[in-house]
C-alpha positions as CSV (number, residue, x, y, z in Angstrom):
1,M,89.0,88.3,88.9
2,S,87.1,90.5,91.3
3,R,89.2,89.2,94.3
4,W,92.4,90.2,92.5
5,L,91.0,93.7,91.8
6,I,89.9,94.1,95.4
7,G,93.2,92.9,96.6
8,L,95.0,95.3,94.3
9,L,92.9,98.2,95.4
10,V,93.5,97.4,99.1
11,V,97.3,97.2,98.5
12,G,97.2,100.4,96.5
13,A,95.2,102.2,99.2
14,L,97.7,101.0,101.9
15,L,100.7,102.3,99.8
16,V,99.0,105.7,99.3
17,A,98.2,105.9,103.0
18,T,101.8,105.0,104.1
19,N,103.6,107.2,101.6
20,P,106.2,108.9,103.8
21,S,106.3,112.7,104.1
22,R,109.2,115.1,104.0
23,A,109.2,115.3,107.8
24,E,109.5,111.5,108.0
25,F,112.4,111.7,105.5
26,N,114.2,114.3,107.6
27,A,113.9,112.1,110.7
28,W,115.1,109.0,108.8
29,A,118.0,111.0,107.3
30,Q,119.1,112.1,110.8
31,T,119.2,108.5,112.1
32,W,120.9,107.3,108.9
33,V,123.7,109.8,109.4
34,V,124.1,108.7,113.0
35,K,124.5,105.1,111.9
36,K,127.0,106.1,109.2
37,I,129.1,108.0,111.7
38,E,129.0,105.1,114.1
39,D,130.0,102.6,111.4
40,E,133.0,104.8,110.4
41,A,134.1,105.1,114.0
42,R,134.0,101.3,114.3
43,K,136.1,100.9,111.2
44,R,138.7,103.3,112.7
45,G,138.6,101.4,116.0
46,E,137.1,104.3,117.9
47,N,134.2,104.1,120.4
48,P,131.0,104.8,118.5
49,N,129.1,105.5,121.7
50,D,131.0,108.6,122.8
51,G,128.2,111.0,121.8
52,S,129.8,112.4,118.6
53,A,127.5,110.4,116.4
54,Q,124.4,111.8,118.0
55,F,125.9,115.3,117.8
56,G,126.8,114.7,114.1
57,G,123.2,113.4,113.5
58,A,121.7,116.5,115.1
59,I,123.8,118.8,113.0
60,A,122.9,116.7,109.9
61,G,119.3,116.8,110.8
62,F,119.4,120.6,110.9
63,V,121.3,120.8,107.6
64,I,119.0,118.2,105.8
65,S,115.9,120.0,107.0
66,T,117.0,123.2,105.2
67,M,118.5,121.5,102.1
68,P,116.7,121.7,98.7
69,I,115.6,118.1,98.4
70,E,113.6,117.1,95.3
71,R,110.6,114.9,96.2
72,R,108.9,113.2,93.3
73,N,105.5,112.0,94.7
74,F,104.0,109.1,92.8
75,L,101.1,108.7,95.4
76,A,102.0,105.1,96.3
77,F,105.7,106.0,96.8
78,S,108.1,108.9,96.7
79,I,111.6,109.3,95.4
80,Y,113.8,111.8,97.2
81,G,116.8,113.3,95.3
82,V,119.6,114.7,97.5
83,R,122.8,116.4,96.3
84,F,125.7,116.2,98.7
85,P,129.0,118.0,98.1
86,D,131.9,115.5,98.1
87,D,135.5,115.9,99.1
88,K,136.6,116.5,95.5
89,G,134.6,119.7,95.1
90,S,131.8,118.2,93.0
91,E,128.3,117.0,93.9
92,K,127.2,113.5,94.7
93,N,123.6,112.6,93.8
94,C,121.7,110.3,96.1
95,S,118.3,108.8,95.4
96,I,116.1,107.4,98.2
97,L,112.9,105.5,97.7
98,G,110.2,106.1,100.3
99,I,107.5,103.4,100.3
100,A,105.2,101.9,102.9
101,G,106.7,104.2,105.6
102,Q,110.2,103.0,104.9
103,F,113.2,104.5,103.1
104,V,115.7,102.6,100.9
105,P,118.8,104.3,99.4
106,V,118.8,103.3,95.7
107,G,121.6,105.2,94.1
108,G,124.7,107.0,94.9
109,C,124.4,107.0,98.7
């Protein structure tokens, strides 16, 4: 029983220590946007390495760093809530799980 408790405490401490910050989220979001732009360019048959994806990612990084992003911190992990305007004039809600230094889009992205 004590080994399970020690193991659980170690895992919990590691998760708390690796809970990603807002700055880490901003960096991840910028690279995520670059990847999305490159994927869309490939779908349209365009060259994804022409520099427009990096330019778009840089602009997105600036915009994301100033956006009001809701971070719910649960110590071992965080959930980031982002609202993006869509092309229909309404808002699109996107939830991203930040755990163990990684980010995983979980809803609406």
